[in-house]
C-alpha angles and dihedrals in degrees: 000000000000114000093243092056091048091052092046091049093054092044091054093044092050091049091050094050091046093051092048093049091049097044108139115244111230111237140157143101142283125207116205132193117216123206128179140205109195132184114249092258091061103036092100089065095057091091089063096052120098115252096201143025132204122210126191119195135187125166108315094343130091135172125195121200127194117182128188117173106303095343126086140177118205122184120190118194135180111193102201093054098034088237117164126172124179121203117195116190132180135158091272107030144030120199132184122198125182116205122205118212089263091051090049091053091048093052096042115111087221104033092163092043131233137288112233130215116183120219130198093244119113135176138172114251120182089345095308127108111238134191121219122238128185109223127202118198106231091212104043102021090228116145126224136163134238134184115216130192127199093192091091135027118209134170113265115255132197091278095051106028094103093063130093106255092205088073090061132251115326111239097175132008143162128219128193122208124168093333094314117118120201122189117198120191132179110239100175141002121198128186106209140113113297121233115277114263094011092137096048127095116243120228123263101054121135112224119233136170121239088250093054090050092052090051095052112113115252112241119222 
C-alpha cells in the first residue's frame, strides 16, 4: 500500500475512534402530567393518586419517580440488561423489589403488546409534532390511544416500555385497567445533566420478591 494511503488510513481511523470515545451520552429529564377517569366506586381514591411523574434518563438507564404526600414509587430500569427495580416508600415502610424479565411481562398491563392503527390526526405536544395511533390490548381487547413523535428518540422508561419504539417516542397515551382510565402526557423535556446518584438505591429498603408483594394485605 502506498505510504500516502497508509497515512490517510490511520488519520481516518484515529478520527473515528476519537469521535466514538467522545460521543455525548444523552441525558435529561421528562415531566409528565397524570389524569384519571375512575368508576364511581373508586372516585374516593382519586385524591391519593399522583398527579405528575418525573423521569430522569441517561444512556440506557431511566428512573421514574411518582410522589404523593409522604408516599413515593420509584422505578429504575436499564434497557440493555432488562433490569427493573421498584422502590416503594411510605412514612412507615420502605420496600425494594427486583423484577426479572419474566416478572415484568407478568406484571405488564399489555404483556402480549398492542396492535397499532395509525390515524391522520396530529397535534403538537411539548413542542413536538405527534401522530395519533389507536392501540388494542392483545390480552384484554381494550382500546386506548397514544400520540408518538419521531422528532426525538429517548430511552424507554417504566411508563413507556410497553410501547413499540418503531412508532416513535410516546408523548401522550391512555391506558385502561379494570374500568380505570389513566392519561399520561409529556409536559416538558429537558436535556441537561441528571442529579448525581439518581439511579442508585438508598439504604434502608427491605427486599421483597414480586410474589411477596402481591401477597401483602391491602390496607384500607
